[in-house]
All heavy atoms as a GROMACS GRO file, in nm:
protein
  615
    1MET      N    1  20.494  21.052   5.311
    1MET     CA    2  20.360  21.018   5.356
    1MET      C    3  20.261  21.069   5.253
    1MET      O    4  20.277  21.177   5.199
    1MET     CB    5  20.331  21.085   5.491
    1MET     CG    6  20.186  21.071   5.532
    1MET     SD    7  20.142  21.132   5.696
    1MET     CE    8  20.156  21.306   5.677
    2TRP      N    9  20.159  20.988   5.227
    2TRP     CA   10  20.047  21.037   5.147
    2TRP      C   11  19.918  20.999   5.218
    2TRP      O   12  19.916  20.908   5.300
    2TRP     CB   13  20.049  20.989   5.002
    2TRP     CG   14  20.041  20.842   4.978
    2TRP    CD1   15  20.145  20.759   4.949
    2TRP    CD2   16  19.923  20.759   4.978
    2TRP    NE1   17  20.099  20.631   4.932
    2TRP    CE2   18  19.964  20.628   4.949
    2TRP    CE3   19  19.789  20.783   5.001
    2TRP    CZ2   20  19.874  20.522   4.942
    2TRP    CZ3   21  19.700  20.677   4.993
    2TRP    CH2   22  19.744  20.550   4.963
    3PHE      N   23  19.812  21.072   5.187
    3PHE     CA   24  19.681  21.044   5.244
    3PHE      C   25  19.574  21.083   5.144
    3PHE      O   26  19.598  21.162   5.053
    3PHE     CB   27  19.661  21.116   5.378
    3PHE     CG   28  19.673  21.265   5.371
    3PHE    CD1   29  19.563  21.344   5.345
    3PHE    CD2   30  19.795  21.325   5.391
    3PHE    CE1   31  19.573  21.481   5.338
    3PHE    CE2   32  19.807  21.463   5.385
    3PHE     CZ   33  19.696  21.541   5.358
    4TYR      N   34  19.456  21.026   5.164
    4TYR     CA   35  19.346  21.048   5.071
    4TYR      C   36  19.215  21.028   5.146
    4TYR      O   37  19.207  20.936   5.227
    4TYR     CB   38  19.357  20.949   4.955
    4TYR     CG   39  19.245  20.961   4.856
    4TYR    CD1   40  19.249  21.058   4.755
    4TYR    CD2   41  19.133  20.880   4.863
    4TYR    CE1   42  19.146  21.070   4.666
    4TYR    CE2   43  19.030  20.893   4.774
    4TYR     CZ   44  19.036  20.987   4.675
    4TYR     OH   45  18.934  21.002   4.587
    5PRO      N   46  19.110  21.098   5.124
    5PRO     CA   47  19.096  21.222   5.048
    5PRO      C   48  19.124  21.343   5.135
    5PRO      O   49  19.143  21.331   5.257
    5PRO     CB   50  18.950  21.218   5.005
    5PRO     CG   51  18.880  21.149   5.116
    5PRO     CD   52  18.980  21.047   5.168
    6ASN      N   53  19.120  21.457   5.077
    6ASN     CA   54  19.132  21.583   5.149
    6ASN      C   55  19.057  21.689   5.069
    6ASN      O   56  19.097  21.717   4.958
    6ASN     CB   57  19.278  21.622   5.165
    6ASN     CG   58  19.298  21.735   5.261
    6ASN    OD1   59  19.213  21.765   5.344
    6ASN    ND2   60  19.412  21.801   5.250
    7PRO      N   61  18.946  21.744   5.119
    7PRO     CA   62  18.893  21.735   5.254
    7PRO      C   63  18.829  21.600   5.283
    7PRO      O   64  18.801  21.522   5.192
    7PRO     CB   65  18.790  21.846   5.260
    7PRO     CG   66  18.749  21.872   5.119
    7PRO     CD   67  18.869  21.835   5.034
    8ILE      N   68  18.805  21.575   5.411
    8ILE     CA   69  18.752  21.446   5.457
    8ILE      C   70  18.636  21.471   5.551
    8ILE      O   71  18.632  21.573   5.619
    8ILE     CB   72  18.864  21.364   5.526
    8ILE    CG1   73  18.818  21.224   5.564
    8ILE    CG2   74  18.917  21.435   5.650
    8ILE    CD1   75  18.796  21.135   5.448
    9LYS      N   76  18.541  21.377   5.552
    9LYS     CA   77  18.434  21.385   5.652
    9LYS      C   78  18.422  21.257   5.732
    9LYS      O   79  18.343  21.249   5.824
    9LYS     CB   80  18.301  21.420   5.586
    9LYS     CG   81  18.239  21.311   5.503
    9LYS     CD   82  18.103  21.357   5.453
    9LYS     CE   83  18.026  21.246   5.385
    9LYS     NZ   84  17.894  21.291   5.347
   10GLY      N   85  18.501  21.157   5.699
   10GLY     CA   86  18.496  21.028   5.769
   10GLY      C   87  18.635  20.970   5.781
   10GLY      O   88  18.722  21.028   5.845
   11ASN      N   89  18.654  20.855   5.718
   11ASN     CA   90  18.784  20.787   5.724
   11ASN      C   91  18.884  20.847   5.625
   11ASN      O   92  18.848  20.885   5.515
   11ASN     CB   93  18.768  20.638   5.693
   11ASN     CG   94  18.693  20.566   5.802
   11ASN    OD1   95  18.712  20.594   5.920
   11ASN    ND2   96  18.608  20.474   5.765
   12ILE      N   97  19.008  20.850   5.669
   12ILE     CA   98  19.118  20.894   5.583
   12ILE      C   99  19.212  20.775   5.566
   12ILE      O  100  19.231  20.696   5.658
   12ILE     CB  101  19.190  21.016   5.643
   12ILE    CG1  102  19.290  21.075   5.543
   12ILE    CG2  103  19.257  20.984   5.775
   12ILE    CD1  104  19.343  21.210   5.585
   13ILE      N  105  19.266  20.760   5.447
   13ILE     CA  106  19.363  20.654   5.420
   13ILE      C  107  19.502  20.717   5.421
   13ILE      O  108  19.527  20.815   5.350
   13ILE     CB  109  19.336  20.588   5.283
   13ILE    CG1  110  19.197  20.525   5.284
   13ILE    CG2  111  19.444  20.485   5.253
   13ILE    CD1  112  19.150  20.478   5.149
   14LEU      N  113  19.589  20.662   5.504
   14LEU     CA  114  19.725  20.714   5.522
   14LEU      C  115  19.825  20.609   5.477
   14LEU      O  116  19.801  20.489   5.491
   14LEU     CB  117  19.752  20.744   5.670
   14LEU     CG  118  19.659  20.845   5.735
   14LEU    CD1  119  19.653  20.820   5.884
   14LEU    CD2  120  19.709  20.984   5.707
   15ASN      N  121  19.939  20.654   5.426
   15ASN     CA  122  20.048  20.563   5.390
   15ASN      C  123  20.178  20.627   5.435
   15ASN      O  124  20.206  20.741   5.403
   15ASN     CB  125  20.051  20.536   5.241
   15ASN     CG  126  20.157  20.435   5.204
   15ASN    OD1  127  20.192  20.348   5.282
   15ASN    ND2  128  20.208  20.446   5.083
   16GLY      N  129  20.256  20.552   5.510
   16GLY     CA  130  20.384  20.602   5.557
   16GLY      C  131  20.443  20.504   5.658
   16GLY      O  132  20.387  20.398   5.682
   17GLU      N  133  20.554  20.542   5.718
   17GLU     CA  134  20.616  20.458   5.818
   17GLU      C  135  20.673  20.546   5.928
   17GLU      O  136  20.756  20.634   5.901
   17GLU     CB  137  20.727  20.373   5.757
   17GLU     CG  138  20.782  20.271   5.852
   17GLU     CD  139  20.876  20.172   5.785
   17GLU    OE1  140  20.863  20.152   5.662
   17GLU    OE2  141  20.960  20.118   5.855
   18GLY      N  142  20.623  20.527   6.051
   18GLY     CA  143  20.669  20.606   6.165
   18GLY      C  144  20.556  20.628   6.262
   18GLY      O  145  20.466  20.546   6.275
   19ASN      N  146  20.558  20.741   6.331
   19ASN     CA  147  20.455  20.776   6.427
   19ASN      C  148  20.380  20.899   6.377
   19ASN      O  149  20.441  20.997   6.333
   19ASN     CB  150  20.516  20.806   6.564
   19ASN     CG  151  20.581  20.684   6.624
   19ASN    OD1  152  20.521  20.578   6.628
   19ASN    ND2  153  20.704  20.697   6.668
   20ILE      N  154  20.247  20.894   6.384
   20ILE     CA  155  20.162  21.004   6.341
   20ILE      C  156  20.110  21.076   6.465
   20ILE      O  157  20.064  21.012   6.560
   20ILE     CB  158  20.041  20.953   6.260
   20ILE    CG1  159  20.086  20.882   6.132
   20ILE    CG2  160  19.943  21.066   6.231
   20ILE    CD1  161  20.112  20.970   6.015
   21THR      N  162  20.117  21.208   6.463
   21THR     CA  163  20.054  21.292   6.564
   21THR      C  164  19.954  21.382   6.493
   21THR      O  165  19.988  21.443   6.391
   21THR     CB  166  20.160  21.380   6.636
   21THR    OG1  167  20.259  21.296   6.694
   21THR    CG2  168  20.096  21.465   6.744
   22ILE      N  169  19.831  21.388   6.545
   22ILE     CA  170  19.727  21.475   6.489
   22ILE      C  171  19.711  21.592   6.583
   22ILE      O  172  19.692  21.575   6.703
   22ILE     CB  173  19.594  21.400   6.471
   22ILE    CG1  174  19.615  21.278   6.380
   22ILE    CG2  175  19.487  21.493   6.415
   22ILE    CD1  176  19.496  21.188   6.371
   23GLU      N  177  19.718  21.712   6.526
   23GLU     CA  178  19.719  21.833   6.606
   23GLU      C  179  19.616  21.932   6.553
   23GLU      O  180  19.603  21.950   6.432
   23GLU     CB  181  19.860  21.894   6.598
   23GLU     CG  182  19.884  22.017   6.675
   23GLU     CD  183  20.028  22.066   6.655
   23GLU    OE1  184  20.118  21.986   6.623
   23GLU    OE2  185  20.047  22.187   6.670
   24LYS      N  186  19.543  21.996   6.643
   24LYS     CA  187  19.456  22.106   6.605
   24LYS      C  188  19.543  22.226   6.569
   24LYS      O  189  19.659  22.234   6.610
   24LYS     CB  190  19.365  22.147   6.721
   24LYS     CG  191  19.256  22.049   6.752
   24LYS     CD  192  19.169  22.107   6.863
   24LYS     CE  193  19.050  22.021   6.890
   24LYS     NZ  194  18.963  22.082   6.996
   25MET      N  195  19.487  22.323   6.499
   25MET     CA  196  19.562  22.442   6.463
   25MET      C  197  19.602  22.522   6.588
   25MET      O  198  19.698  22.598   6.585
   25MET     CB  199  19.482  22.530   6.367
   25MET     CG  200  19.466  22.469   6.228
   25MET     SD  201  19.622  22.434   6.145
   25MET     CE  202  19.675  22.598   6.104
   26SER      N  203  19.532  22.499   6.699
   26SER     CA  204  19.566  22.566   6.824
   26SER      C  205  19.690  22.509   6.890
   26SER      O  206  19.742  22.564   6.986
   26SER     CB  207  19.448  22.555   6.922
   26SER     OG  208  19.428  22.419   6.959
   27GLY      N  209  19.738  22.393   6.838
   27GLY     CA  210  19.855  22.328   6.895
   27GLY      C  211  19.822  22.211   6.985
   27GLY      O  212  19.912  22.138   7.028
   28GLU      N  213  19.694  22.189   7.014
   28GLU     CA  214  19.652  22.078   7.099
   28GLU      C  215  19.666  21.945   7.024
   28GLU      O  216  19.614  21.929   6.914
   28GLU     CB  217  19.507  22.098   7.142
   28GLU     CG  218  19.452  21.985   7.227
   28GLU     CD  219  19.304  22.001   7.257
   28GLU    OE1  220  19.244  22.104   7.221
   28GLU    OE2  221  19.248  21.908   7.317
   29ILE      N  222  19.737  21.850   7.084
   29ILE     CA  223  19.751  21.716   7.025
   29ILE      C  224  19.628  21.635   7.061
   29ILE      O  225  19.593  21.622   7.178
   29ILE     CB  226  19.879  21.647   7.074
   29ILE    CG1  227  20.001  21.725   7.024
   29ILE    CG2  228  19.884  21.502   7.028
   29ILE    CD1  229  20.133  21.677   7.078
   30ILE      N  230  19.561  21.580   6.958
   30ILE     CA  231  19.436  21.508   6.981
   30ILE      C  232  19.442  21.362   6.940
   30ILE      O  233  19.347  21.288   6.961
   30ILE     CB  234  19.318  21.578   6.910
   30ILE    CG1  235  19.346  21.592   6.760
   30ILE    CG2  236  19.291  21.713   6.972
   30ILE    CD1  237  19.230  21.645   6.681
   31GLY      N  238  19.553  21.319   6.882
   31GLY     CA  239  19.566  21.179   6.844
   31GLY      C  240  19.711  21.144   6.815
   31GLY      O  241  19.787  21.228   6.768
   32GLU      N  242  19.748  21.019   6.846
   32GLU     CA  243  19.882  20.968   6.818
   32GLU      C  244  19.872  20.818   6.792
   32GLU      O  245  19.800  20.748   6.862
   32GLU     CB  246  19.976  20.992   6.936
   32GLU     CG  247  20.005  21.136   6.966
   32GLU     CD  248  20.101  21.154   7.081
   32GLU    OE1  249  20.057  21.136   7.196
   32GLU    OE2  250  20.219  21.184   7.054
   33PHE      N  251  19.943  20.771   6.690
   33PHE     CA  252  19.948  20.628   6.662
   33PHE      C  253  20.066  20.599   6.570
   33PHE      O  254  20.123  20.689   6.509
   33PHE     CB  255  19.817  20.578   6.599
   33PHE     CG  256  19.776  20.649   6.474
   33PHE    CD1  257  19.817  20.602   6.350
   33PHE    CD2  258  19.697  20.763   6.479
   33PHE    CE1  259  19.779  20.667   6.234
   33PHE    CE2  260  19.658  20.828   6.363
   33PHE     CZ  261  19.699  20.780   6.241
   34SER      N  262  20.104  20.472   6.565
   34SER     CA  263  20.211  20.426   6.476
   34SER      C  264  20.152  20.381   6.344
   34SER      O  265  20.038  20.334   6.337
   34SER     CB  266  20.288  20.310   6.539
   34SER     OG  267  20.353  20.354   6.654
   35ILE      N  268  20.232  20.392   6.239
   35ILE     CA  269  20.190  20.349   6.106
   35ILE      C  270  20.307  20.281   6.036
   35ILE      O  271  20.421  20.323   6.051
   35ILE     CB  272  20.136  20.469   6.024
   35ILE    CG1  273  20.079  20.424   5.890
   35ILE    CG2  274  20.240  20.575   6.008
   35ILE    CD1  275  20.007  20.534   5.814
   36CYS      N  276  20.276  20.175   5.965
   36CYS     CA  277  20.375  20.105   5.884
   36CYS      C  278  20.303  20.054   5.760
   36CYS      O  279  20.239  19.949   5.762
   36CYS     CB  280  20.438  19.990   5.962
   36CYS     SG  281  20.570  19.908   5.870
   37GLY      N  282  20.303  20.133   5.654
   37GLY     CA  283  20.229  20.098   5.533
   37GLY      C  284  20.100  20.177   5.526
   37GLY      O  285  20.093  20.292   5.568
   38VAL      N  286  19.996  20.113   5.475
   38VAL     CA  287  19.867  20.179   5.455
   38VAL      C  288  19.778  20.154   5.576
   38VAL      O  289  19.770  20.042   5.626
   38VAL     CB  290  19.798  20.127   5.327
   38VAL    CG1  291  19.662  20.191   5.308
   38VAL    CG2  292  19.886  20.152   5.205
   39ARG      N  293  19.712  20.261   5.622
   39ARG     CA  294  19.622  20.249   5.738
   39ARG      C  295  19.505  20.345   5.720
   39ARG      O  296  19.520  20.454   5.667
   39ARG     CB  297  19.697  20.283   5.866
   39ARG     CG  298  19.608  20.278   5.988
   39ARG     CD  299  19.684  20.293   6.115
   39ARG     NE  300  19.591  20.297   6.225
   39ARG     CZ  301  19.627  20.300   6.350
   39ARG    NH1  302  19.754  20.299   6.383
   39ARG    NH2  303  19.537  20.305   6.445
   40MET      N  304  19.388  20.301   5.767
   40MET     CA  305  19.269  20.386   5.765
   40MET      C  306  19.250  20.442   5.906
   40MET      O  307  19.270  20.372   6.005
   40MET     CB  308  19.146  20.305   5.723
   40MET     CG  309  19.028  20.392   5.689
   40MET     SD  310  18.887  20.299   5.625
   40MET     CE  311  18.956  20.231   5.475
   41TYR      N  312  19.212  20.569   5.916
   41TYR     CA  313  19.191  20.634   6.045
   41TYR      C  314  19.064  20.717   6.038
   41TYR      O  315  19.039  20.786   5.939
   41TYR     CB  316  19.311  20.723   6.079
   41TYR     CG  317  19.303  20.786   6.215
   41TYR    CD1  318  19.332  20.713   6.330
   41TYR    CD2  319  19.264  20.919   6.230
   41TYR    CE1  320  19.323  20.771   6.455
   41TYR    CE2  321  19.256  20.977   6.356
   41TYR     CZ  322  19.284  20.902   6.468
   41TYR     OH  323  19.276  20.958   6.591
   42ASP      N  324  18.983  20.712   6.144
   42ASP     CA  325  18.855  20.784   6.147
   42ASP      C  326  18.875  20.929   6.188
   42ASP      O  327  18.893  20.960   6.306
   42ASP     CB  328  18.760  20.715   6.244
   42ASP     CG  329  18.623  20.782   6.251
   42ASP    OD1  330  18.592  20.864   6.162
   42ASP    OD2  331  18.547  20.753   6.345
   43MET      N  332  18.872  21.018   6.091
   43MET     CA  333  18.880  21.163   6.118
   43MET      C  334  18.740  21.221   6.140
   43MET      O  335  18.726  21.336   6.178
   43MET     CB  336  18.947  21.237   6.002
   43MET     CG  337  19.093  21.205   5.980
   43MET     SD  338  19.205  21.274   6.103
   43MET     CE  339  19.193  21.450   6.074
   44GLY      N  340  18.636  21.141   6.116
   44GLY     CA  341  18.499  21.188   6.133
   44GLY      C  342  18.463  21.218   6.277
   44GLY      O  343  18.364  21.283   6.304
   45GLN      N  344  18.546  21.171   6.370
   45GLN     CA  345  18.522  21.198   6.512
   45GLN      C  346  18.558  21.341   6.551
   45GLN      O  347  18.522  21.387   6.659
   45GLN     CB  348  18.602  21.100   6.597
   45GLN     CG  349  18.753  21.112   6.577
   45GLN     CD  350  18.830  21.004   6.649
   45GLN    OE1  351  18.804  20.976   6.765
   45GLN    NE2  352  18.924  20.943   6.580
   46TYR      N  353  18.628  21.413   6.464
   46TYR     CA  354  18.671  21.550   6.492
   46TYR      C  355  18.575  21.649   6.429
   46TYR      O  356  18.514  21.622   6.326
   46TYR     CB  357  18.813  21.573   6.441
   46TYR     CG  358  18.913  21.476   6.497
   46TYR    CD1  359  18.995  21.401   6.414
   46TYR    CD2  360  18.925  21.456   6.633
   46TYR    CE1  361  19.087  21.311   6.465
   46TYR    CE2  362  19.016  21.366   6.686
   46TYR     CZ  363  19.097  21.294   6.601
   46TYR     OH  364  19.187  21.205   6.652
   47GLU      N  365  18.565  21.767   6.489
   47GLU     CA  366  18.479  21.871   6.435
   47GLU      C  367  18.542  21.934   6.311
   47GLU      O  368  18.661  21.919   6.287
   47GLU     CB  369  18.449  21.977   6.542
   47GLU     CG  370  18.570  22.043   6.600
   47GLU     CD  371  18.537  22.131   6.719
   47GLU    OE1  372  18.470  22.085   6.811
   47GLU    OE2  373  18.581  22.248   6.717
   48ASP      N  374  18.460  22.003   6.234
   48ASP     CA  375  18.508  22.069   6.113
   48ASP      C  376  18.625  22.161   6.145
   48ASP      O  377  18.625  22.231   6.246
   48ASP     CB  378  18.397  22.152   6.049
   48ASP     CG  379  18.289  22.066   5.983
   48ASP    OD1  380  18.302  21.944   5.984
   48ASP    OD2  381  18.193  22.126   5.932
   49GLY      N  382  18.724  22.161   6.056
   49GLY     CA  383  18.839  22.249   6.074
   49GLY      C  384  18.962  22.194   6.005
   49GLY      O  385  18.958  22.094   5.934
   50ILE      N  386  19.073  22.263   6.027
   50ILE     CA  387  19.202  22.223   5.969
   50ILE      C  388  19.286  22.159   6.078
   50ILE      O  389  19.295  22.210   6.189
   50ILE     CB  390  19.275  22.346   5.910
   50ILE    CG1  391  19.191  22.409   5.799
   50ILE    CG2  392  19.413  22.305   5.856
   50ILE    CD1  393  19.245  22.541   5.748
   51TYR      N  394  19.346  22.045   6.044
   51TYR     CA  395  19.430  21.970   6.136
   51TYR      C  396  19.566  21.946   6.073
   51TYR      O  397  19.578  21.942   5.951
   51TYR     CB  398  19.364  21.836   6.171
   51TYR     CG  399  19.233  21.854   6.243
   51TYR    CD1  400  19.115  21.874   6.172
   51TYR    CD2  401  19.228  21.854   6.382
   51TYR    CE1  402  18.995  21.893   6.238
   51TYR    CE2  403  19.107  21.871   6.449
   51TYR     CZ  404  18.992  21.892   6.376
   51TYR     OH  405  18.874  21.911   6.442
   52LEU      N  406  19.667  21.930   6.156
   52LEU     CA  407  19.801  21.900   6.108
   52LEU      C  408  19.834  21.755   6.138
   52LEU      O  409  19.814  21.709   6.250
   52LEU     CB  410  19.905  21.991   6.176
   52LEU     CG  411  19.888  22.140   6.152
   52LEU    CD1  412  19.990  22.218   6.233
   52LEU    CD2  413  19.900  22.174   6.005
   53LEU      N  414  19.882  21.684   6.037
   53LEU     CA  415  19.930  21.547   6.053
   53LEU      C  416  20.082  21.551   6.052
   53LEU      O  417  20.142  21.592   5.953
   53LEU     CB  418  19.881  21.458   5.939
   53LEU     CG  419  19.730  21.445   5.920
   53LEU    CD1  420  19.702  21.356   5.798
   53LEU    CD2  421  19.665  21.388   6.043
   54HIS      N  422  20.144  21.511   6.161
   54HIS     CA  423  20.290  21.506   6.172
   54HIS      C  424  20.332  21.361   6.161
   54HIS      O  425  20.289  21.278   6.241
   54HIS     CB  426  20.337  21.559   6.308
   54HIS     CG  427  20.305  21.702   6.333
   54HIS    ND1  428  20.398  21.802   6.313
   54HIS    CD2  429  20.192  21.763   6.376
   54HIS    CE1  430  20.343  21.918   6.345
   54HIS    NE2  431  20.219  21.897   6.383
   55LEU      N  432  20.415  21.329   6.063
   55LEU     CA  433  20.474  21.196   6.052
   55LEU      C  434  20.618  21.206   6.099
   55LEU      O  435  20.698  21.280   6.041
   55LEU     CB  436  20.471  21.144   5.909
   55LEU     CG  437  20.547  21.013   5.886
   55LEU    CD1  438  20.484  20.897   5.962
   55LEU    CD2  439  20.557  20.981   5.739
   56HIS      N  440  20.649  21.136   6.208
   56HIS     CA  441  20.785  21.132   6.263
   56HIS      C  442  20.846  20.999   6.221
   56HIS      O  443  20.798  20.893   6.260
   56HIS     CB  444  20.781  21.141   6.416
   56HIS     CG  445  20.699  21.256   6.466
   56HIS    ND1  446  20.750  21.384   6.478
   56HIS    CD2  447  20.570  21.264   6.505
   56HIS    CE1  448  20.655  21.463   6.524
   56HIS    NE2  449  20.545  21.393   6.541
   57SER      N  450  20.951  21.003   6.139
   57SER     CA  451  21.014  20.881   6.090
   57SER      C  452  21.165  20.893   6.101
   57SER      O  453  21.217  20.998   6.141
   57SER     CB  454  20.974  20.855   5.944
   57SER     OG  455  21.032  20.952   5.859
   58VAL      N  456  21.236  20.788   6.064
   58VAL     CA  457  21.382  20.789   6.072
   58VAL      C  458  21.442  20.893   5.977
   58VAL      O  459  21.553  20.941   6.001
   58VAL     CB  460  21.442  20.650   6.044
   58VAL    CG1  461  21.403  20.553   6.153
   58VAL    CG2  462  21.401  20.599   5.908
   59SER      N  463  21.370  20.931   5.874
   59SER     CA  464  21.423  21.030   5.779
   59SER      C  465  21.384  21.173   5.815
   59SER      O  466  21.416  21.265   5.742
   59SER     CB  467  21.377  20.996   5.638
   59SER     OG  468  21.236  20.998   5.630
   60GLY      N  469  21.312  21.193   5.927
   60GLY     CA  470  21.276  21.327   5.969
   60GLY      C  471  21.127  21.341   5.993
   60GLY      O  472  21.056  21.243   6.009
   61GLU      N  473  21.080  21.466   5.994
   61GLU     CA  474  20.940  21.494   6.018
   61GLU      C  475  20.875  21.554   5.893
   61GLU      O  476  20.933  21.640   5.829
   61GLU     CB  477  20.922  21.591   6.134
   61GLU     CG  478  20.777  21.622   6.165
   61GLU     CD  479  20.759  21.717   6.282
   61GLU    OE1  480  20.857  21.776   6.328
   61GLU    OE2  481  20.644  21.731   6.325
   62THR      N  482  20.756  21.505   5.862
   62THR     CA  483  20.675  21.558   5.752
   62THR      C  484  20.545  21.609   5.813
   62THR      O  485  20.485  21.540   5.895
   62THR     CB  486  20.643  21.448   5.649
   62THR    OG1  487  20.765  21.394   5.599
   62THR    CG2  488  20.561  21.502   5.534
   63VAL      N  489  20.501  21.727   5.774
   63VAL     CA  490  20.377  21.784   5.824
   63VAL      C  491  20.284  21.811   5.706
   63VAL      O  492  20.326  21.870   5.607
   63VAL     CB  493  20.402  21.914   5.902
   63VAL    CG1  494  20.270  21.971   5.955
   63VAL    CG2  495  20.500  21.893   6.015
   64ARG      N  496  20.160  21.766   5.718
   64ARG     CA  497  20.059  21.789   5.614
   64ARG      C  498  19.932  21.841   5.678
   64ARG      O  499  19.899  21.805   5.790
   64ARG     CB  500  20.026  21.659   5.539
   64ARG     CG  501  20.143  21.597   5.465
   64ARG     CD  502  20.175  21.678   5.341
   64ARG     NE  503  20.275  21.614   5.261
   64ARG     CZ  504  20.403  21.647   5.258
   64ARG    NH1  505  20.445  21.746   5.334
   64ARG    NH2  506  20.489  21.584   5.183
   65ARG      N  507  19.860  21.925   5.606
   65ARG     CA  508  19.731  21.976   5.653
   65ARG      C  509  19.619  21.891   5.595
   65ARG      O  510  19.623  21.853   5.478
   65ARG     CB  511  19.709  22.120   5.607
   65ARG     CG  512  19.789  22.217   5.682
   65ARG     CD  513  19.752  22.358   5.642
   65ARG     NE  514  19.876  22.435   5.646
   65ARG     CZ  515  19.905  22.537   5.572
   65ARG    NH1  516  19.819  22.579   5.483
   65ARG    NH2  517  20.019  22.598   5.584
   66VAL      N  518  19.519  21.866   5.678
   66VAL     CA  519  19.398  21.797   5.633
   66VAL      C  520  19.278  21.877   5.683
   66VAL      O  521  19.279  21.931   5.793
   66VAL     CB  522  19.394  21.650   5.680
   66VAL    CG1  523  19.385  21.640   5.831
   66VAL    CG2  524  19.282  21.574   5.616
   67VAL      N  525  19.176  21.885   5.597
   67VAL     CA  526  19.054  21.958   5.630
   67VAL      C  527  18.944  21.858   5.660
   67VAL      O  528  18.917  21.768   5.580
   67VAL     CB  529  19.011  22.049   5.512
   67VAL    CG1  530  18.878  22.117   5.541
   67VAL    CG2  531  19.119  22.150   5.480
   68VAL      N  532  18.880  21.873   5.777
   68VAL     CA  533  18.762  21.795   5.811
   68VAL      C  534  18.642  21.883   5.783
   68VAL      O  535  18.632  21.995   5.835
   68VAL     CB  536  18.764  21.749   5.959
   68VAL    CG1  537  18.633  21.680   5.994
   68VAL    CG2  538  18.881  21.657   5.985
   69ASN      N  539  18.552  21.834   5.696
   69ASN     CA  540  18.432  21.908   5.659
   69ASN      C  541  18.319  21.808   5.644
   69ASN      O  542  18.310  21.738   5.544
   69ASN     CB  543  18.455  21.985   5.529
   69ASN     CG  544  18.337  22.070   5.490
   69ASN    OD1  545  18.228  22.055   5.542
   69ASN    ND2  546  18.359  22.160   5.396
   70HIS      N  547  18.233  21.800   5.744
   70HIS     CA  548  18.125  21.700   5.745
   70HIS      C  549  18.017  21.728   5.641
   70HIS      O  550  17.938  21.639   5.611
   70HIS     CB  551  18.064  21.691   5.885
   70HIS     CG  552  18.162  21.638   5.987
   70HIS    ND1  553  18.200  21.508   5.991
   70HIS    CD2  554  18.233  21.701   6.083
   70HIS    CE1  555  18.288  21.490   6.087
   70HIS    NE2  556  18.310  21.606   6.145
   71ASP      N  557  18.013  21.848   5.585
   71ASP     CA  558  17.915  21.882   5.482
   71ASP      C  559  17.964  21.848   5.343
   71ASP      O  560  17.889  21.856   5.247
   71ASP     CB  561  17.879  22.031   5.488
   71ASP     CG  562  17.805  22.065   5.616
   71ASP    OD1  563  17.732  21.978   5.668
   71ASP    OD2  564  17.824  22.177   5.665
   72TRP      N  565  18.092  21.811   5.330
   72TRP     CA  566  18.150  21.779   5.200
   72TRP      C  567  18.094  21.646   5.154
   72TRP      O  568  18.065  21.558   5.234
   72TRP     CB  569  18.302  21.776   5.212
   72TRP     CG  570  18.372  21.773   5.082
   72TRP    CD1  571  18.372  21.869   4.986
   72TRP    CD2  572  18.456  21.669   5.032
   72TRP    NE1  573  18.450  21.832   4.880
   72TRP    CE2  574  18.502  21.709   4.905
   72TRP    CE3  575  18.495  21.546   5.080
   72TRP    CZ2  576  18.586  21.630   4.828
   72TRP    CZ3  577  18.578  21.467   5.004
   72TRP    CH2  578  18.622  21.510   4.879
   73GLY      N  579  18.085  21.619   5.025
   73GLY     CA  580  18.008  21.508   4.972
   73GLY      C  581  18.076  21.374   4.956
   73GLY      O  582  18.019  21.285   4.898
   74PHE      N  583  18.198  21.351   5.007
   74PHE     CA  584  18.266  21.223   4.983
   74PHE      C  585  18.321  21.167   5.113
   74PHE      O  586  18.374  21.241   5.193
   74PHE     CB  587  18.381  21.241   4.883
   74PHE     CG  588  18.453  21.115   4.851
   74PHE    CD1  589  18.398  21.024   4.763
   74PHE    CD2  590  18.574  21.085   4.910
   74PHE    CE1  591  18.464  20.906   4.734
   74PHE    CE2  592  18.640  20.967   4.881
   74PHE     CZ  593  18.584  20.878   4.792
   75SER      N  594  18.307  21.037   5.132
   75SER     CA  595  18.363  20.973   5.251
   75SER      C  596  18.411  20.834   5.215
   75SER      O  597  18.342  20.761   5.144
   75SER     CB  598  18.258  20.963   5.361
   75SER     OG  599  18.312  20.901   5.475
   76VAL      N  600  18.528  20.796   5.260
   76VAL     CA  601  18.582  20.662   5.238
   76VAL      C  602  18.527  20.573   5.346
   76VAL      O  603  18.536  20.605   5.464
   76VAL     CB  604  18.737  20.663   5.244
   76VAL    CG1  605  18.790  20.522   5.230
   76VAL    CG2  606  18.793  20.752   5.136
   77LYS      N  607  18.468  20.459   5.309
   77LYS     CA  608  18.412  20.366   5.408
   77LYS      C  609  18.474  20.231   5.394
   77LYS      O  610  18.520  20.190   5.296
   77LYS     CB  611  18.262  20.357   5.392
   77LYS     CG  612  18.200  20.492   5.419
   77LYS     CD  613  18.068  20.478   5.482
   77LYS     CE  614  18.017  20.617   5.503
   77LYS     NZ  615  17.929  20.635   5.605
   0.00000   0.00000   0.00000
């Protein structure tokens, strides 16, 4: 799985195949969706902080950290 940009204040571009779970650092699951190829997802709806992206696929699980920072100067639209 790859994603861009990081940190993010709006949309994030994801690439992978499987199911994505978005989790707060507290362990609370706040989003889930399927992905097959490239997809854009609105992370701007979440408050500033660090989130975990879990990609569950046939080859296993991949976990990546993403930072949401609304004061940061770049956003994919």
